[in-house]
Backbone as a printed PyTorch tensor [residue, N CA C, xyz], in Angstrom:
tensor([[[105.8430,  91.7660, 101.5370],
         [104.9470,  92.4610, 101.0010],
         [104.9510,  92.3020,  99.4120]],

        [[103.8180,  92.2420,  98.8260],
         [103.6380,  92.2140,  97.3950],
         [102.8040,  92.9910,  96.8660]],

        [[102.8810,  93.4640,  95.3130],
         [101.7130,  94.5660,  94.9980],
         [100.3050,  93.8710,  95.1400]],

        [[100.0290,  92.7390,  95.5830],
         [ 98.7450,  92.4960,  96.0320],
         [ 98.1990,  92.8990,  97.1010]],

        [[ 99.2880,  93.2230,  98.1940],
         [ 98.9510,  93.9200,  99.2310],
         [ 98.5410,  95.4510,  99.0690]],

        [[ 98.9540,  96.1490,  98.1390],
         [ 98.8200,  97.4800,  97.9130],
         [ 97.3010,  98.0910,  98.4190]],

        [[ 96.1210,  97.6190,  97.3800],
         [ 94.7700,  97.8430,  97.6690],
         [ 94.2660,  97.8800,  99.0560]],

        [[ 94.6420,  96.8030,  99.6360],
         [ 94.1590,  96.7690, 101.0050],
         [ 94.8310,  97.5700, 101.9780]],

        [[ 96.2100,  97.9350, 101.9890],
         [ 96.6990,  98.7830, 102.6520],
         [ 96.1280, 100.0550, 102.4500]],

        [[ 96.1410, 100.5340, 101.0740],
         [ 95.6970, 101.9440, 100.7720],
         [ 94.3360, 102.0800, 101.3450]],

        [[ 93.3400, 101.0700, 101.1810],
         [ 91.9630, 101.3330, 101.8730],
         [ 91.9070, 101.2440, 103.3320]],

        [[ 93.1100, 100.5810, 103.9940],
         [ 92.7270, 100.7000, 105.2950],
         [ 93.3210, 102.2840, 105.7530]],

        [[ 94.4890, 102.8660, 105.0810],
         [ 94.8490, 104.0100, 105.3240],
         [ 93.9410, 105.1770, 105.0060]],

        [[ 92.7740, 105.0000, 104.2140],
         [ 91.5820, 105.7950, 103.7630],
         [ 90.6900, 105.7740, 104.7940]],

        [[ 90.4940, 104.4150, 105.2990],
         [ 89.4100, 104.3820, 106.4280],
         [ 89.7930, 105.1880, 107.3690]],

        [[ 91.0420, 105.1580, 108.1010],
         [ 91.6310, 105.9650, 109.2050],
         [ 91.4030, 107.2220, 109.1210]],

        [[ 91.6940, 107.6530, 107.6570],
         [ 91.7960, 109.1140, 107.4670],
         [ 90.2370, 109.7670, 107.3700]],

        [[ 89.4630, 108.8940, 107.1420],
         [ 87.8770, 108.9910, 107.1760],
         [ 87.6330, 109.1800, 108.7090]],

        [[ 88.1390, 108.2640, 109.4030],
         [ 87.8490, 108.3670, 110.9980],
         [ 88.3960, 109.7250, 111.6910]],

        [[ 89.5140, 110.0840, 111.0140],
         [ 90.3290, 111.2390, 111.8560],
         [ 89.4340, 112.2160, 111.2790]],

        [[ 89.0560, 112.5720, 110.0820],
         [ 88.3560, 113.6080, 109.8170],
         [ 87.0890, 113.9660, 110.3860]],

        [[ 86.6100, 112.8600, 111.0300],
         [ 85.2940, 112.9650, 111.6390],
         [ 85.1480, 113.3920, 113.0230]],

        [[ 86.3580, 113.2500, 113.4610],
         [ 86.5720, 113.6550, 115.1150],
         [ 87.6100, 114.6700, 115.0250]],

        [[ 88.1490, 115.2640, 114.1410],
         [ 89.2290, 116.0710, 114.3030],
         [ 88.5610, 117.5970, 114.7680]],

        [[ 87.4380, 117.8690, 114.6490],
         [ 87.1190, 119.2900, 115.2100],
         [ 86.7950, 119.0730, 116.7480]],

        [[ 86.5940, 117.9060, 117.1100],
         [ 86.4140, 117.5380, 118.5370],
         [ 87.4280, 117.1050, 119.5280]],

        [[ 88.3950, 116.5010, 118.7740],
         [ 89.4020, 115.6390, 119.6120],
         [ 90.7310, 115.6480, 118.3130]],

        [[ 91.4740, 116.8730, 118.5350],
         [ 92.6800, 116.8100, 117.4620],
         [ 93.6900, 115.8440, 117.8230]],

        [[ 93.6230, 115.6330, 118.9360],
         [ 94.8380, 114.5420, 119.4850],
         [ 94.4750, 113.0080, 118.7250]],

        [[ 93.3130, 112.5510, 119.0890],
         [ 92.6460, 111.3910, 118.6410],
         [ 92.9330, 111.3070, 116.7860]],

        [[ 92.5700, 112.5560, 116.3870],
         [ 92.6040, 112.7300, 114.7070],
         [ 93.9010, 112.4010, 114.4230]],

        [[ 95.1730, 113.0080, 115.2610],
         [ 96.2800, 113.1430, 114.7780],
         [ 96.9220, 111.5770, 115.0540]],

        [[ 96.4370, 110.9880, 115.9740],
         [ 96.9810, 109.4960, 116.2910],
         [ 96.4050, 108.7630, 114.9270]],

        [[ 95.1530, 109.2070, 114.6880],
         [ 94.6980, 108.3880, 113.5660],
         [ 95.3680, 108.8350, 111.9330]],

        [[ 95.7550, 109.9480, 111.9490],
         [ 96.4120, 110.1900, 110.6900],
         [ 97.8420, 109.3660, 110.8180]],

        [[ 98.2980, 109.2600, 111.6520],
         [ 99.7160, 108.8250, 111.8610],
         [ 99.4860, 107.1710, 111.7300]],

        [[ 98.4320, 106.7600, 112.0160],
         [ 98.0770, 105.1920, 111.8840],
         [ 97.8010, 104.8630, 110.3540]],

        [[ 97.3570, 106.1490, 109.5110],
         [ 97.0010, 105.8270, 108.2010],
         [ 98.2260, 105.9880, 107.3920]],

        [[ 99.0100, 107.0700, 108.1240],
         [100.4140, 107.2930, 107.4870],
         [101.1610, 105.9100, 107.1930]],

        [[101.1220, 105.1490, 108.5000],
         [101.7950, 103.9610, 108.3890],
         [101.2790, 103.0310, 107.2560]],

        [[100.0260, 102.9470, 107.2020],
         [ 99.4460, 102.1560, 106.1420],
         [ 99.6920, 102.6850, 104.4810]],

        [[ 99.9110, 103.7170, 104.5330],
         [100.0330, 104.4540, 103.2360],
         [101.6160, 104.1630, 102.8980]],

        [[102.5650, 104.4060, 103.9530],
         [104.0160, 103.9180, 103.6950],
         [103.8860, 102.2890, 103.3160]],

        [[103.1240, 101.4310, 104.0500],
         [103.4210, 100.1280, 103.5800],
         [102.6490,  99.8800, 102.0940]],

        [[101.5930, 100.4660, 102.0830],
         [100.8570, 100.3480, 100.5570],
         [102.2010, 100.7540,  99.3080]],

        [[102.8150, 101.8870,  99.7090],
         [103.8790, 102.6730,  98.6790],
         [104.8210, 101.2750,  98.7440]],

        [[105.2070, 101.0960,  99.8020],
         [106.3950, 100.0200,  99.7590],
         [105.9710,  98.7240,  99.0990]],

        [[104.7320,  98.1530,  99.0820],
         [104.2160,  97.2460,  98.2650],
         [104.1260,  97.4460,  96.9730]],

        [[103.8970,  98.5010,  96.3630],
         [103.9500,  98.8500,  95.2010],
         [104.2220, 100.1030,  94.7660]],

        [[105.7490, 100.6320,  94.6310],
         [106.3400, 101.7560,  94.5820],
         [105.6860, 102.7600,  93.3840]],

        [[105.3310, 101.8770,  92.3260],
         [105.0330, 102.4340,  90.9110],
         [103.4550, 102.9610,  91.0900]],

        [[102.7400, 102.8860,  92.2330],
         [101.4610, 103.5770,  92.3580],
         [101.0720, 105.0920,  92.7930]],

        [[100.8830, 105.5200,  92.0830],
         [100.9890, 107.2990,  92.4630],
         [100.0670, 107.5160,  93.6070]],

        [[ 98.8210, 106.8140,  93.7830],
         [ 97.7990, 107.1040,  94.8750],
         [ 98.6980, 106.7290,  96.1580]],

        [[ 99.2840, 105.6720,  96.2500],
         [ 99.7780, 105.6310,  97.8080],
         [101.0830, 106.4090,  98.1530]],

        [[101.8040, 106.9120,  96.8520],
         [102.9020, 107.8240,  97.1400],
         [102.4360, 109.2020,  97.7060]],

        [[101.1890, 109.5460,  96.9080],
         [100.5410, 110.9570,  97.1340],
         [ 99.6580, 110.7650,  98.8370]],

        [[ 99.2850, 109.6830,  98.8430],
         [ 98.5300, 109.6850, 100.1950],
         [ 99.5060, 109.7160, 101.5020]],

        [[100.7240, 109.1410, 101.2130],
         [101.6300, 109.2910, 102.0920],
         [101.9110, 110.7180, 102.2850]],

        [[102.3060, 111.1400, 101.2570],
         [102.6180, 112.5590, 101.4320],
         [101.4940, 113.6400, 102.1130]],

        [[100.1730, 113.1470, 101.7620],
         [ 99.2830, 113.9800, 102.4560],
         [ 99.1790, 113.8250, 103.9700]],

        [[ 99.7580, 112.0660, 104.6590],
         [ 99.6770, 112.1380, 105.7690],
         [100.7540, 113.0140, 106.4670]],

        [[102.0690, 112.9390, 105.8250],
         [103.0350, 113.5870, 106.4430],
         [102.7400, 115.0340, 106.3200]],

        [[101.6880, 115.6860, 105.4360],
         [101.5290, 116.7700, 105.3620],
         [100.4510, 117.2940, 106.8470]],

        [[ 99.7840, 116.3610, 106.9240],
         [ 98.6750, 116.2020, 108.0750],
         [ 99.6300, 116.3820, 109.5710]],

        [[100.6780, 115.6610, 109.6980],
         [101.6310, 115.7460, 110.7090],
         [102.4310, 116.7650, 110.7950]],

        [[102.7260, 117.4820, 109.7090],
         [103.6460, 118.7220, 109.5210],
         [102.5020, 119.7960, 110.2510]],

        [[101.4480, 119.8880, 109.7630],
         [100.6300, 120.7400, 110.0450],
         [100.1460, 120.6010, 111.7420]],

        [[100.0440, 119.6360, 112.3670],
         [100.1700, 119.0660, 113.7220],
         [101.0910, 119.7150, 114.5110]],

        [[102.1700, 119.5210, 114.1610],
         [103.7470, 120.2270, 114.5160],
         [103.5940, 121.3700, 114.6540]],

        [[103.0330, 121.8890, 113.4420],
         [103.1030, 123.5200, 113.5510],
         [102.2450, 123.9790, 114.3780]],

        [[100.9380, 123.3880, 114.5430],
         [ 99.9990, 123.6170, 115.4310],
         [100.3460, 123.8760, 116.7890]],

        [[101.2150, 123.0180, 116.9970],
         [101.7940, 122.7280, 118.3210],
         [102.9020, 123.8390, 118.5410]],

        [[103.5850, 124.3650, 117.5590],
         [104.6620, 125.2620, 117.6890],
         [105.8700, 124.7270, 117.6310]],

        [[106.0100, 123.3530, 117.2050],
         [107.1940, 122.4180, 117.0800],
         [108.3550, 123.0420, 116.1240]],

        [[109.3730, 123.1340, 116.5440],
         [110.6860, 123.3930, 115.4540],
         [110.7790, 122.2570, 114.4980]],

        [[110.0760, 121.1640, 114.5600],
         [110.1670, 119.9670, 113.8520],
         [109.2150, 120.1770, 112.4560]],

        [[108.2480, 121.0620, 112.4990],
         [107.0300, 121.3720, 111.8350],
         [107.8580, 121.5350, 110.1130]],

        [[109.0570, 122.3920, 110.3650],
         [109.5510, 122.5530, 108.9540],
         [110.0900, 121.3550, 108.2260]],

        [[110.9140, 120.4810, 109.3170],
         [111.3340, 119.3400, 108.7960],
         [110.4400, 118.4680, 108.1640]],

        [[109.1750, 118.2010, 108.8850],
         [108.4270, 117.4990, 108.3990],
         [107.5890, 118.0060, 107.1410]],

        [[107.3960, 119.4530, 107.0220],
         [106.9360, 120.0680, 105.6570],
         [107.9380, 119.5740, 104.4960]],

        [[109.3760, 119.9420, 104.9090],
         [110.1120, 119.4960, 103.9540],
         [110.2700, 117.8500, 103.3810]],

        [[110.3060, 117.1110, 104.3700],
         [109.6720, 115.5970, 104.0810],
         [108.3280, 115.3320, 103.2050]],

        [[107.4690, 116.1580, 103.5200],
         [106.3000, 116.1510, 102.7400],
         [106.6230, 116.4110, 101.2690]],

        [[107.2520, 117.7040, 101.2560],
         [107.2680, 118.1040, 100.1090],
         [108.1180, 117.1760,  99.1230]],

        [[109.2780, 116.4020,  99.9180],
         [110.1100, 115.2740,  98.9460],
         [109.2990, 114.2580,  98.6110]],

        [[108.3810, 113.7540,  99.4750],
         [107.3040, 112.7470,  99.2800],
         [106.4250, 113.3140,  97.9150]],

        [[105.6350, 114.5960,  98.0670],
         [105.0700, 115.1020,  96.9010],
         [105.7910, 114.6780,  95.7910]],

        [[107.1640, 115.0890,  95.5280],
         [107.8140, 115.2170,  94.2700],
         [108.0620, 113.6270,  94.0350]],

        [[108.2190, 112.6490,  94.9340],
         [108.1970, 111.2970,  94.5190],
         [106.9690, 110.8770,  93.7590]],

        [[105.9640, 111.2790,  94.3170],
         [104.2470, 111.0850,  93.9180],
         [104.4660, 111.8060,  92.5880]],

        [[104.9490, 112.7070,  92.3240],
         [104.7890, 113.4140,  91.0110],
         [105.6090, 112.8150,  89.7970]],

        [[106.7400, 112.2750,  90.4650],
         [107.5570, 111.4190,  89.4320],
         [106.6800, 110.0670,  88.4980]],

        [[105.8530, 109.5770,  89.5300],
         [104.9740, 108.7010,  89.2030],
         [103.8100, 108.8940,  88.3620]],

        [[103.4600, 110.5520,  88.5430],
         [102.2810, 111.0250,  87.6090],
         [102.6970, 112.2690,  87.2530]],

        [[103.8380, 112.6050,  86.3550],
         [104.1210, 113.7710,  86.0630],
         [103.3530, 114.9310,  85.3160]],

        [[101.9740, 114.2020,  85.0830],
         [100.8660, 115.2650,  84.4810],
         [ 99.8850, 115.6690,  85.6270]],

        [[100.0980, 115.3230,  86.5470],
         [ 99.2050, 115.3270,  87.7350],
         [ 99.3480, 116.8210,  88.5020]],

        [[ 98.8080, 117.8160,  87.9650],
         [ 98.5210, 119.2930,  88.6150],
         [ 98.7490, 119.2270,  89.8640]],

        [[ 97.2090, 118.5960,  90.6600],
         [ 97.3200, 118.8620,  92.1280],
         [ 98.5010, 118.3290,  92.7610]],

        [[ 99.0870, 117.3570,  92.2480],
         [100.5210, 116.7280,  92.9890],
         [101.1490, 118.0200,  93.1080]],

        [[101.6650, 118.5650,  91.8770],
         [102.8460, 119.7330,  91.7430],
         [102.1850, 121.0050,  92.8760]],

        [[100.9240, 120.9360,  92.9140],
         [100.4740, 122.0710,  93.9140],
         [100.4610, 121.9060,  95.1620]],

        [[100.7540, 120.4540,  95.6080],
         [100.8210, 120.1360,  96.7690],
         [102.1940, 120.3110,  97.1070]],

        [[103.0590, 119.9820,  96.3340],
         [104.4670, 120.3300,  96.4350],
         [104.9950, 121.3210,  96.6860]],

        [[104.3410, 122.3600,  95.9300],
         [104.5500, 123.9560,  95.8680],
         [104.1080, 124.3850,  97.5170]],

        [[103.0050, 123.6800,  97.7850],
         [102.3330, 124.2290,  99.1510],
         [103.3750, 123.8030, 100.2850]],

        [[103.9030, 122.4720, 100.1440],
         [104.6710, 122.0700, 101.2780],
         [105.9760, 122.7630, 101.3390]],

        [[106.5480, 123.1000,  99.9310],
         [107.9290, 123.7630,  99.9730],
         [107.6630, 125.2090, 100.6980]],

        [[106.5190, 125.8680, 100.5170],
         [106.2630, 127.1980, 100.9420],
         [106.2050, 127.2610, 102.5820]],

        [[105.4860, 126.2400, 103.2030],
         [105.4610, 125.9990, 104.3800],
         [106.9160, 125.5620, 105.0810]],

        [[107.6210, 124.8430, 104.2700],
         [109.0730, 124.6990, 104.8650],
         [109.9670, 126.0240, 104.5620]],

        [[109.3570, 126.9740, 104.2960],
         [110.2230, 128.1640, 103.8210],
         [111.1820, 128.2540, 102.7230]],

        [[110.8400, 127.1800, 101.9520],
         [111.9400, 127.0790, 100.6780],
         [111.0080, 127.6970,  99.5120]],

        [[111.2890, 129.0530,  99.5480],
         [110.3800, 130.0190,  98.5670],
         [110.7420, 129.5690,  97.0460]],

        [[112.1510, 129.4150,  96.6100],
         [112.6160, 128.9970,  95.6030],
         [111.7770, 127.8780,  94.7280]],

        [[111.8230, 126.8130,  95.5810],
         [111.0900, 125.5590,  95.1200],
         [109.6900, 125.7540,  95.0310]],

        [[109.2360, 126.3610,  95.9710],
         [107.6030, 126.7050,  96.0240],
         [107.4510, 127.1990,  94.7250]],

        [[107.9620, 128.3720,  94.4090],
         [107.7440, 129.0900,  93.1360],
         [107.7850, 128.1380,  91.8500]],

        [[109.0770, 127.3800,  91.8500],
         [109.2120, 126.4650,  90.7530],
         [107.8830, 125.3770,  90.8000]],

        [[107.6820, 124.8760,  91.6600],
         [106.4630, 124.0940,  91.6190],
         [105.3280, 124.3630,  91.2970]],

        [[104.9000, 125.6890,  91.6320],
         [103.7120, 126.6270,  91.5130],
         [103.6280, 126.9130,  90.0360]],

        [[104.7950, 127.2310,  89.4330],
         [104.8610, 127.4920,  87.9030],
         [104.4620, 126.3880,  87.2460]],

        [[104.8320, 124.9590,  87.6060],
         [104.7320, 123.8660,  87.0150],
         [103.4870, 123.5520,  87.1010]],

        [[102.7580, 123.7180,  88.1910],
         [101.3130, 123.2170,  88.5070],
         [100.2730, 124.0820,  87.6840]],

        [[100.9690, 125.3440,  87.5780],
         [ 99.9870, 126.2970,  86.6340],
         [100.1570, 125.7160,  85.0370]],

        [[101.4060, 125.6630,  84.7600],
         [101.4540, 125.2290,  83.3280],
         [100.7200, 123.8880,  83.1890]],

        [[100.6900, 123.0270,  84.1230],
         [ 99.8050, 121.5850,  83.9180],
         [ 98.4260, 121.7280,  83.8520]],

        [[ 98.0440, 122.8170,  84.6770],
         [ 96.5010, 123.2300,  84.5520],
         [ 96.0720, 123.7210,  83.3040]],

        [[ 97.1800, 124.5310,  82.6950],
         [ 96.6550, 125.2820,  81.3300],
         [ 96.8520, 124.0760,  80.2790]],

        [[ 97.5550, 123.3500,  80.4320],
         [ 97.5600, 122.1440,  79.4140],
         [ 96.4690, 121.4250,  79.5280]],

        [[ 95.9510, 120.9910,  80.8370],
         [ 94.7030, 120.3180,  81.1300],
         [ 93.5320, 121.1250,  80.3630]],

        [[ 93.4730, 122.3710,  80.5600],
         [ 92.4690, 123.3790,  80.1810],
         [ 92.2860, 123.1540,  78.7250]],

        [[ 93.3870, 123.1990,  77.8180],
         [ 93.4870, 123.2960,  76.4680],
         [ 93.0890, 121.9710,  76.0020]],

        [[ 93.5160, 120.8020,  76.6450],
         [ 93.0170, 119.3490,  76.1390],
         [ 91.5360, 119.4190,  76.4590]],

        [[ 91.0300, 119.8540,  77.3310],
         [ 89.4820, 120.0180,  77.6420],
         [ 88.8520, 120.6220,  76.7900]],

        [[ 89.2110, 121.8850,  76.3220],
         [ 88.7290, 122.6180,  75.2840],
         [ 88.6210, 121.9770,  73.9630]],

        [[ 89.4420, 121.3890,  73.5890],
         [ 89.3140, 120.5870,  72.3030],
         [ 88.8180, 119.3580,  72.3170]],

        [[ 88.0800, 118.9200,  73.6980],
         [ 87.5050, 117.5750,  73.3980],
         [ 85.8320, 118.3780,  73.4810]]])
């Protein structure tokens, strides 16, 4: 796999997410299967070009969808999946350390994983980045 494979893999995953979102309210099991397939594409895209924030972030979002599905089922594995999603958000943040939404996603995942200290730290970082963004926007 090469960096040239990144964009088509990312697009394939995005297409599956769109399909999953279209059926999620009618058939959650089908949507979950589509999200899982999308996650596989995002993982491949991330592997093809590990320096791309979008693929890393989309993989985290796929894991968040799976964590949510496990939680909805009452699975004890939900907390583990939330922890994995949080770790993937952190990897994505490393690639774009000024991206407040990624920090907020990490905070959310840590909160769902019941890791309150990490959730608070990521929330504070996200708020700080949002304030910096607002200051920059007000100067422009």
